C-alpha positions in Angstrom: 0.1 0.0 -0.1 1.6 3.5 -1.0 1.6 6.1 1.6 1.2 9.8 1.1 2.9 12.1 3.7 2.2 15.7 2.9 4.3 18.4 4.6 1.6 21.2 4.2 -2.0 21.7 4.1 -2.1 22.7 0.5 0.0 19.6 -0.5 -2.5 17.4 1.4 -5.4 19.2 -0.5 -3.9 18.6 -3.8 -3.5 14.7 -3.1 -7.1 14.6 -2.1 -8.2 16.4 -5.2 -6.5 14.0 -7.4 -7.9 11.0 -5.7 -11.4 12.4 -5.7 -11.2 13.0 -9.5 -10.2 9.3 -9.9 -12.5 8.1 -7.2 -9.4 6.4 -5.7 -10.0 5.6 -1.9 -7.6 6.8 0.8 -7.1 5.3 4.3 -6.6 8.3 6.5 -4.3 7.8 9.4 -2.2 9.8 12.0 0.2 7.8 14.0 -1.6 4.6 13.2 -1.5 3.5 16.9 -5.1 2.5 16.5 -4.8 0.3 13.6 -7.3 -2.5 13.8 -9.9 -0.1 15.4 -13.1 -0.1 13.2 -14.1 -2.1 10.2 -11.6 -2.9 7.4 -11.0 0.0 5.0 -11.2 -0.6 1.4 -8.3 1.4 0.1 -4.8 0.8 -1.6 -3.3 3.9 -0.4 -2.9 6.0 2.9 -2.8 9.6 3.5 -1.1 10.3 6.7 -1.0 13.5 8.8 2.3 12.8 10.5 4.1 15.4 8.3 1.9 18.2 9.4 3.5 19.0 12.9 4.2 21.9 15.2 2.4 24.0 17.8 0.9 26.9 15.9 -0.3 29.1 18.8 -0.2 28.6 22.7 -0.5 31.3 25.2 -0.8 29.6 28.6 -2.8 32.6 29.9 -5.6 32.1 27.5 -5.7 28.3 28.2 -6.1 27.6 24.5 -3.6 25.7 22.2 -3.6 25.4 18.4 -1.6 22.4 17.1 -1.1 20.8 13.7 -2.8 17.5 13.5 0.3 15.3 12.9 2.1 16.7 16.1 2.9 13.7 18.5 0.8 13.7 21.8 3.8 13.4 23.7 5.1 16.7 22.4 1.7 18.5 23.2 1.8 17.1 26.7 5.5 18.2 27.2 4.7 21.6 26.3 1.6 21.9 28.4 3.5 20.4 31.4 5.9 23.2 31.2 3.2 25.7 31.9 1.2 23.6 34.4 -1.6 22.8 32.0 -3.1 19.6 30.5 -5.7 18.1 28.1 -8.7 17.8 30.2 -9.9 14.6 28.3 -6.9 12.5 29.5 -6.4 10.6 26.2 -5.7 6.8 26.3 -2.7 5.5 24.7 -3.8 2.5 22.6 -0.5 0.9 21.9 -0.1 -1.6 24.8 -3.8 -2.8 24.2 -3.6 -2.9 20.4 0.0 -4.0 20.2 1.0 -1.3 17.8 4.0 0.9 17.4 4.5 4.6 16.5 3.5 7.8 18.0 0.1 8.8 18.8 -0.8 12.2 17.2 -3.1 14.8 18.5 -5.2 14.7 15.2 -5.7 11.1 15.7 -6.8 11.6 19.3 -9.4 14.1 18.0 -10.5 12.0 15.1 -11.2 9.2 17.4 -12.7 11.4 20.1 -10.3 9.5 22.6 -11.1 10.2 26.3 -9.8 8.8 29.6 -10.8 8.5 33.3 -12.0 12.2 33.7 -14.5 11.7 30.9 -17.5 11.5 33.4 -16.6 15.0 34.8 -14.6 16.9 32.1 -16.4 15.5 28.9 -14.9 13.7 25.9 -12.2 15.2 23.6 -14.9 16.9 21.5 -15.9 18.9 24.6 -12.6 20.6 24.8 -12.4 21.2 21.1 -12.9 24.7 19.9 -11.8 24.7 16.4 -10.5 22.6 13.4 -9.0 22.9 9.9 -9.4 19.9 7.7 -9.4 19.0 4.0 -12.8 17.6 2.8 -13.4 15.0 0.1 -13.4 17.6 -2.6 -9.9 18.8 -1.7 -11.1 22.1 -0.1 -9.5 23.4 3.0 -12.2 24.1 5.5 -11.9 26.1 8.8 -14.5 25.9 11.5 -14.3 27.4 15.1 -11.5 29.6 16.4 -9.1 30.0 19.1 -11.2 32.1 21.5 -13.4 30.1 23.8 -16.4 32.5 23.4 -16.2 32.2 19.6 -19.0 29.6 18.8 -18.8 30.0 14.9 -18.9 26.6 13.4 -19.3 24.8 16.8 -21.4 22.0 15.4 -19.1 21.4 12.5 -16.1 21.2 15.0 -17.8 18.6 17.1 -18.9 16.7 14.1 -15.2 16.0 13.1 -14.5 14.6 16.6 -15.1 10.9 16.5 -15.5 10.7 12.8 -12.5 8.6 12.4 -11.2 10.1 9.2 -14.5 9.5 7.3 -15.4 13.1 6.7 -12.0 14.8 6.2 -8.2 14.9 7.0 -7.7 17.0 10.1 -4.8 19.4 9.5 -5.0 21.6 12.7 -7.0 21.5 16.0 -7.6 24.2 18.7 -8.6 23.0 22.1 -8.8 24.2 25.7 -6.0 23.4 28.1 -7.0 23.8 31.8 -4.5 24.0 34.7 -3.0 20.7 35.8 -3.8 19.6 39.4 -0.9 20.3 41.8 -1.4 16.8 43.4 -3.6 14.0 43.6 -4.5 11.2 46.0 -6.6 7.8 45.5 -8.8 6.2 48.1 -9.1 2.5 47.6 -11.8 0.6 49.2 -11.4 -3.2 49.3 -13.9 -6.1 49.2 -16.9 -4.6 47.4 -18.5 -6.8 44.8 -19.6 -5.2 41.3 -23.2 -4.2 42.5 -21.9 -2.9 45.9 -19.1 -0.9 44.2 -21.8 0.7 41.7 -23.9 1.8 44.6 -21.0 3.1 46.6 -19.7 5.1 43.6 -23.1 6.6 42.9 -23.3 7.6 46.5 -20.0 9.2 46.9 -20.3 11.1 43.7 -23.2 13.0 45.3 -20.9 14.3 48.1 -19.2 17.7 47.6 -15.7 16.2 47.3 -14.9 16.9 43.6 -13.9 13.2 42.7 -12.2 13.1 39.3 -12.0 9.4 38.9 -14.2 6.5 39.9 -13.4 2.9 38.9 -14.0 -0.7 40.2 -11.4 -3.3 39.6 -12.7 -6.9 40.3 -10.4 -9.6 41.6 -9.7 -10.9 38.0 -7.8 -7.6 37.1 -6.9 -6.1 40.5 -3.6 -8.0 40.7 -2.5 -6.5 37.4 -2.4 -3.0 38.6 0.6 -1.4 40.3 2.5 -4.6 40.0 0.1 -6.3 42.2 0.5 -3.9 45.2 -3.1 -2.9 45.5 -4.6 -4.4 48.8 -6.3 -7.9 48.9 -9.8 -8.2 47.5 -11.7 -6.2 44.8 -10.6 -2.6 44.6 -13.0 0.4 44.3 -10.8 3.3 43.5 -11.6 7.1 43.7 -9.3 9.9 42.9 -9.1 13.4 44.3 -7.0 16.1 42.7 -6.1 19.8 43.2 -4.3 21.9 45.7 -2.3 19.8 48.3 -4.2 21.3 51.4 -7.5 20.7 49.7 -6.8 17.2 48.5 -5.8 16.2 52.1 -8.9 17.4 53.7 -11.2 15.9 50.9 -9.3 12.7 51.1 -9.8 12.5 54.9 -13.6 13.0 54.4 -13.8 10.5 51.6 -11.8 7.9 53.5 -14.0 8.4 56.5 -17.2 8.0 54.3 -16.0 4.9 52.5 -14.6 3.3 55.7 -18.0 2.3 56.7 -18.3 -0.1 53.6 -14.8 -1.9 53.7 -11.1 -1.4 54.5 -9.6 1.8 53.3 -6.1 2.5 51.7 -4.7 5.8 50.5 -2.4 6.0 47.6 -0.1 9.1 47.5 0.4 11.1 44.2 3.0 8.8 42.6 1.1 5.6 43.0 -2.1 7.3 42.2 -0.9 8.8 39.0 0.4 5.5 37.8 -2.7 3.6 38.6 -4.9 5.9 36.7 -2.7 5.7 33.7 -3.0 1.9 33.9 -6.6 2.1 34.2 -6.8 4.5 31.3 -4.6 2.4 29.1 -6.5 -0.9 29.9 -3.4 -2.7 31.3 -5.2 -6.0 32.3 -6.0 -6.6 28.8 -2.7 -5.5 27.1 -1.8 -9.1 27.2 -0.2 -9.6 23.7 -3.3 -11.6 22.4 -6.0 -11.0 20.1 -8.8 -12.1 22.3 -11.7 -9.6 21.5 -11.7 -6.4 23.8 -14.9 -4.3 23.9 -15.5 -0.7 25.1 -19.1 -0.5 26.4 -20.7 2.7 27.4 -24.0 2.4 29.4 -25.5 4.1 32.4 -23.4 3.8 35.5 -26.1 1.7 37.2 -26.4 -0.8 34.5 -22.7 -1.9 33.8 -22.5 -4.7 36.4 -25.9 -6.0 35.3 -24.8 -6.2 31.8 -21.6 -8.2 32.9 -23.6 -10.6 35.2 -26.0 -11.2 32.3 -23.4 -11.9 29.8 -21.6 -14.3 32.1 -24.6 -16.6 31.9 -23.9 -17.1 28.2 -20.2 -16.4 27.5 -16.7 -16.2 28.9 -16.2 -12.6 29.8 -13.7 -10.6 32.1 -14.5 -6.9 32.8 -13.6 -3.9 34.9 -15.4 -0.6 35.3 -14.4 3.2 34.8 -16.6 6.4 34.7 -18.4 5.3 37.9 -19.3 2.1 36.2 -20.7 3.7 33.0 -17.5 2.5 31.0 -17.0 -1.3 31.0 -13.9 -2.6 29.5 -14.6 -6.4 28.4 -12.3 -9.0 27.3 -14.0 -12.0 25.7 -12.4 -15.3 26.3 -13.3 -16.7 22.9 -15.8 -15.4 20.4 -16.8 -11.5 20.3 -20.4 -12.3 20.8 -21.3 -9.1 19.4 -25.0 -9.8 18.7 -25.5 -11.1 22.3 -23.7 -8.1 23.9 -25.7 -5.6 21.9 -29.0 -7.4 22.7 -28.3 -7.3 26.3 -27.4 -3.5 26.2 -30.7 -2.8 24.3 -32.6 -4.9 27.0 -31.1 -3.0 29.9 -31.8 0.5 28.6 -29.3 1.3 25.9 -25.9 2.2 25.3 -23.2 1.4 22.8 -20.3 -1.3 22.3 -17.3 -0.7 20.3 -14.9 -3.5 19.3 -11.5 -2.3 19.9 -9.4 -5.3 19.4 -9.9 -8.5 17.4 -8.5 -10.6 14.7 -9.0 -9.6 11.0 -11.4 -12.6 10.4 -13.7 -11.4 13.5 -13.6 -7.7 12.3 -14.9 -9.1 8.9 -18.1 -10.5 10.5 -18.6 -8.2 13.5 -19.6 -4.6 13.2 -17.0 -2.6 15.2 -19.2 0.4 15.8 -22.8 0.2 17.2 -25.2 -0.1 14.4 -27.3 3.0 13.9 -31.1 3.1 13.8 -32.3 3.6 10.1 -32.9 7.3 10.5 -29.6 8.1 12.0 -28.0 6.0 9.4 -29.7 8.0 6.7 -28.6 11.2 8.2 -25.0 10.0 8.5 -25.0 9.0 5.0 -26.1 12.5 4.0 -23.5 14.1 6.1 -20.9 11.8 4.6 -22.0 12.7 1.0 -21.8 16.4 1.8 -18.2 16.1 3.1 -17.0 13.4 1.0 -19.1 13.1 -2.2 -16.9 10.6 -4.0 -16.6 8.4 -0.8 -12.8 8.3 -0.8 -12.1 8.6 2.9 -11.8 5.5 4.9 -14.5 3.6 3.0 -16.2 0.9 5.1 -14.4 1.9 8.4 -17.7 3.0 10.3 -20.3 1.3 7.9 
């Protein structure tokens, strides 16, 4: 497969125009660290954003950054760290789970709408996004949004590009909010709660005025994989508090007292806390070097444990919970069981399941993304036709 690596936006636009005229499909990629995510793409050439690099504009006082899409995430994070800021959406690094190499790019993060443990309080990547530049399927350069937070021009178009997985255009530049990085953090670990008890405990504690920024439950089957097995014995329900040192200390004391009524409590200081949440974010238990199917399931927080219990009656499944129970990471022991999983999700009130990892043969028979209702599918097709009339961008990836 041939690869195009444009160094400028104009060069990228020219490549797209040529392929649109010929009706030749292009696989749109960034660092390609999420290769294998989505359905197979029917293309003989790739158009890669890795050549479009560099921070375009960054004034820490404005808490906004504009970056070319091919810029490595590590470079963005390093620049933000120097100024005590961060990406609020805490993007996952897919390489361990997907067994891929290369460098994740900021454009790839936005295109896939990647979000980590703070998602349930800070929103997804699209919620931090203020502006984009991209090349559409006609080879036209489109700009939407802007660098000033109160500028809402083109906001819907901006958010539409997040999570489009390269099917609507090649992102060339992104602008997003960068809030202050917390000065420190601490994690409270409550041991011994089963899945249902943990769901109830997390729901109760989120109602307290403690500004919890992470809430996850790690059953026995996965608990030992975190922090090299240093978490206390038993299931681990983990709750993160961040902020100024004095505030974190006071809130952690209150949280530990509240949770102590439910089970043994352990407190993790900043270094171990930070590492634990990186490992939760990057799905460390299932970064096992295999191709056993891994699902990312989003449901109501009170439903996650019910879904897992129901599935275990019919299939071999391991799971743990983030986002207060609303994000369920599942590894299937054999078949993906996509139809079964989605039937149960529908029966329990709705949600969506995305197949992140699987063999090529499995991906050929199991839709990676949640099938859309007919009306939504028709609307999506119309949007796709508007942005990419020749259908050359990542054909089949989200179909």
